[in-house]
N, C-alpha and C positions, 0 to 999 in steps of 0.2 A: 050595068054588066063593067065596065071600067072601074069602076068602087071594087067589084068584086076581085078583079083579076089584082088589082093591088094589094086586096086584101092579103089574098092566096100567097102573092109576092112575097108581102113582108114575113108573115109567118113563115115563109121557107127559110128564108133567110137569115131568120132569129132562130128559127131550130139548126140550121148550119151552122151559124156563127156558136150556139151552143153544145154543139158537138164538139169543134175544133177545138173550143177554150177548153170543154172536160179532157180531150187526148192529150193537149198541150202541158194543162197541170198533172195530168198523170206522167206524162215524160219529166216533165222538171223534178217531178216527186222521187223518180227512182234513184236508189240511193249507190253509185258505185263504191263496191266496198275498198276502201284505202288500203295500195300494197302495204303490208308492215315486211318489218325487217328480216331477212331470210334467216331461219334460224341456224344459230352460232354452234357449231360441231366443236366440242371439247376432245381435246387432243390426248390423247390414253397414253400414259406414260411407259415406256417400252423399258423392260427390267436390264439392268447394266448388266451388262456381258462380264464372264467371271474372268478374273486376271490369269493367264498363262501361269502355270504351276513351274517352277524350274523343274530341269532333269534330275532324277536322283544321283548323286555322286555317290560312286563305289570306291573305285581306285583314286585314291588321292594324291599317291607322289610315288612314283619308281627312283630307286637310287642305285647305281653302279659304281663299284670301286675297285682299287689295288690295294691289299694289305701284304705288310711283310707277315709270315708267320712264324709263331712260335717263338717272338722276341726273347722272352727271358722276363719278362716284367710280372713278378708274383709266381714268378716259379724259374729251373733252367731250361736254356736253349736247347733242344734237341732234334726237332725236327726240322727240316731243310724246305724249302720252295716258297713260292709266295702265293696270296689266293686271291681268287675274283670273287667280289662281293653282288651280292645282287638280292635287293629287297624291294618288296613291295607294301606302302602304308594304305590302309584303307581308311574312308571318312569315319569319323568316331559315330558310332551310334548314337542314340538320344539316351539309353539306358546306360551308358557310362558316364553320364553328366553326373553323377554321384561321387566317382573320383576322379574329377575335373577335365573330362573330356579326350582321354587318352586316344592314340590310332592303334588299331590292330595292326600288326604287321606282319611278313610271311618273309625269309630270305634263305640264303644260303652261302656258306664262306666254301671254296672249290679250290683244293689244294692243286699246283701246278706238279709236284712231286710223288702223285699220288700217296700223300701221307694224310693227315688225319684232316679230313672234309667234316661239316658238319651242317645240318638243317633245321632251321629254328622258328620258334614263332612267338608272339608275345604282345606286349603292350608299348607305347612310345610316350612320353610326356613331353612338354616343352614349346618354344616358338622363340619370337623374338623379343630382344631384350633392351636393343639401342636400336633406334633408326637415323642415320647420318646424315641420309636426303642426299646424298652423293648423285643418285638416278633413281627413278621412280619407282618405288617398291621395295627398293633395298633394306638390309639391316642385319645387324648380327642377331646369332641364335644359336640354343643350346637345346640338345636333346638328351631324354636318358631314355632307356630302351630295356625291360625286363622280360622275363618268358625263360621256356625251356629250349635243349634242342635236342638233337639225335645224331650221331655221330657214327661213321667206317671207322673208329681208332681201337687202338687195343686196348682193352681192357685190365691186363697185367701181361708185361712182356720184359725181358732180358735185352732185348735190341736196344744199343746205345744211342741208333738215331730215331726212337719213337720213346711215345711219350706211356707210362701205364696211367688211363684216365678212370679206370674204378667202374666204370658204368659207359654202357650206348647210350644213357638219355643223363642229360647233364641240365644243370641251371646256365642260362647266361645273359652277361649284362653288356652294355652297349652306351655309346657316350660318341656325341657329335658336337664339335665347335665350328662354328662354320658362317659363313657371309652370304645372303640373297645378293643377287646383282637386279632381281627384279623379282614381280610376282611371281615366273616360273621358274627360273635357273637359280639354283645355288650350289655353293662347294662348302667341304667342311674337311677338317681334320676328323678320322675316327679311331676309336678302339674299341674293340670287346673281348671276353674273356669267357672260357667254358670251363665250369668244373662239378664237382658234385659238394662240395662246402663240407668236406669230410664225411659224408655219411654213407661212404664205401671202404672197404679196407686199403685202396689204392686212391690219390686224387691229384695227380700231376697237373695239374691244370693247363689251357694253352690262352695264349694271349696275341691275339695279332693286333696292329697298327697301320694305319694307311689313309688314304683320303679318299671321298667320295663326289660324286657329283650328283646332285637331285633335278628332277624335273617335276612340277609340279601340275596338273589338272585342272 
């Protein structure tokens, strides 16, 4: 009896040991997956913001001046008074690059004595020809303007104090010789002349001479 009990006890112990061994081996054989590196997120390149465009310039410069009226140069002095000169110069459009980038202009010579005043438009060429560097942006410049004008003067008259201009529509030329104090302000001696280039029966032109101050935008 005792031998049978020992036999059964040994068998149970062996079976339990076998089950424990099997369970332990299975646990040992379970492989824990290794944590791999985190996926790398590729940064997407953002498109560069477009550079801001400078505002389109329309008016480039304004000039104001005082002129002696009808000085007698290229003709006889007859008309009295002084002229106030006002002029706007516009930025040169790209279409004018073929003729050296002149600036369109519009202006007026207004007579103080009620004699001939004229209103004109045309093109202006020129720029700085010498920079002494006395101040920032300074320089000597020359400008030549050519165009047409309309006036309120006399076409034909016997009044000795008036000019017989031959037409209310005339050619106009102007010349500035001046100095830029900086990139903005300039001063210049100025002369302009209106006439019809002998295309009419009468052609007593008018020449004005004086000085102008310019303000550049």
